[in-house]
Phi, psi and omega in degrees: 000026186286335178263005182289149187241160178298325175312305184294321181291330181286324179288329174300313178299318179297321181290318183292322177285323184272338179082008175197159171296322178300315180300312185292326179290320178298316177296323186263358180059051173229181180261158182304318178294332172296322179287322181291319178298319181289318180292330172297312178298320179297313179299323182289324180287326178286329180079012181214148177295144183255337182236156176214152173243140180214183179297346183260004176114204185268131183215182181250131176292167170310314175305316177303319181289331177295318175290320176306313181296325179291326177296320181293322179290321178297315176297323182291317176297321178292326178292314172308317180294314180297325177292324181291316181294329175290323179295327184299337185286320182189152173288004178289348181212175178120179184211158176210142178248119181248124172267145173217138172291164195297324182292330182288355178291345173281342186244335184291317186303320178296318178299314181295324176299313184289325177295315183299326176290332177281329183229070191291342180276351179275135174273126180243130178245128181249127179241116182250131186197172177281179191303307184305306183294324181294318179291326174292327173287324182293311182295327179283359184070024177281337172234147184275332180219164174220137170259122181208165177268329180227096182298151181292146180257012180247027175205146178295123180224166168238128178232145179225147184286138167266303183177182181276158187226092183281142177247129186227174171251131181258148175209164173291152184296347181263009184296151182300334178262012187299329181258002181283150169243151184045052182303136173289135182302333182292346174293331177293351179297335181264009178258159164268126183250130178268141191241150174277178183289153184299138184097341181280150184303324181287324181295317182288332173299313186296313187296317181294322181289313180300312183294319180295333175254011170057044177250155181225081176284159172289134172272120178266212186292149175256133188228153184259007181222154180288321183296315176300317177301314180298317180296320178296320176293315181297335178279353175089021179286340183156185172257175187202143169280139185199160174287136178290345173284355179264354191235015183308309180301309181294329174290319182295320180261012173083009180283335175224163171221163179259130178283139181270075179270140181299128177097354177241155004287151165273132183263104167273182180226151171267139174235158164248136193234136175225154174288130187300322182275356178269129186274117178282137171285159185306323181296311183294318180300313181301321189279329175304310180295322178299320183294318175300305189278328184245347192294327185298327183291345181256006174289142178286148179254115182236134179255188176255140177282125181240340190226354179211168177292329175265123181282131173272132184300122174222126194301136165290158176276104179265109179293144171217132177301154179303141181093334174082014185222153176214139184259345180274177181201161186267114182263010186299323193220150176275168175286000000 
């Protein structure tokens, strides 16, 4: 296929869409004989027939589908190139795709809203998924950047710190430990602990805390979303380890509270991650720098209740290295 041209590949796509050489000729503003000649040359270059006629009409052969798939990929790459070239001219245009793990959906929208106000001409795509799907999209290049807590270690990346990500234990406001301060972890031995799914960062934090303090609480239901966990805790089914960034609204209106347990919160961290081999276009580069320099100010601030059943919002002390950036990252737990 060394001699195939863009014109031939685009004509092939038009033939496949239109179902005939005549339809392709009309769509591409050329004559039917010109389409026939170009397709004959493409077939000769491929060394296999690309089209077939049957009782069901005109179609593309398996070899034709292979060439068609390559043509579509080439067209997509050229579209990306065109977008990149346009974005090089000015941040008044361009696009960026940001992937976030499910817990980060509680923090990313405020960051993106502020970025969008500063760059109204940039199109922003937010892709939310579980860790596995987010990493797959990241590796495939379908997203430019990812916000996550534990970047993958099987691909070359560049990561920078956004800010701290505290993990806490939540309970309903009328819980027996609600008014207690500096609660011993051993008090949890008499509790039912609701768990996130195996492999999630929240689950690993819970398991590490429980094992580290040699306690054996009753393990309750396993749930795959923060929202379900919160609803279950409010219903009195148990207590739960959870990201403090997912509970700001429920804490504010008194539906949940954070138990003041010794040794908590455990501080994980949010990072913005990019593929080391991926060249960022200006829009993606601008968002990358915005998240590093400004992202922390948009993280929810949730404190611990020490004197009342309803927790009054008090900022956690969120440490950040001098200069506001960090290249390293914590690989201890998944998102």
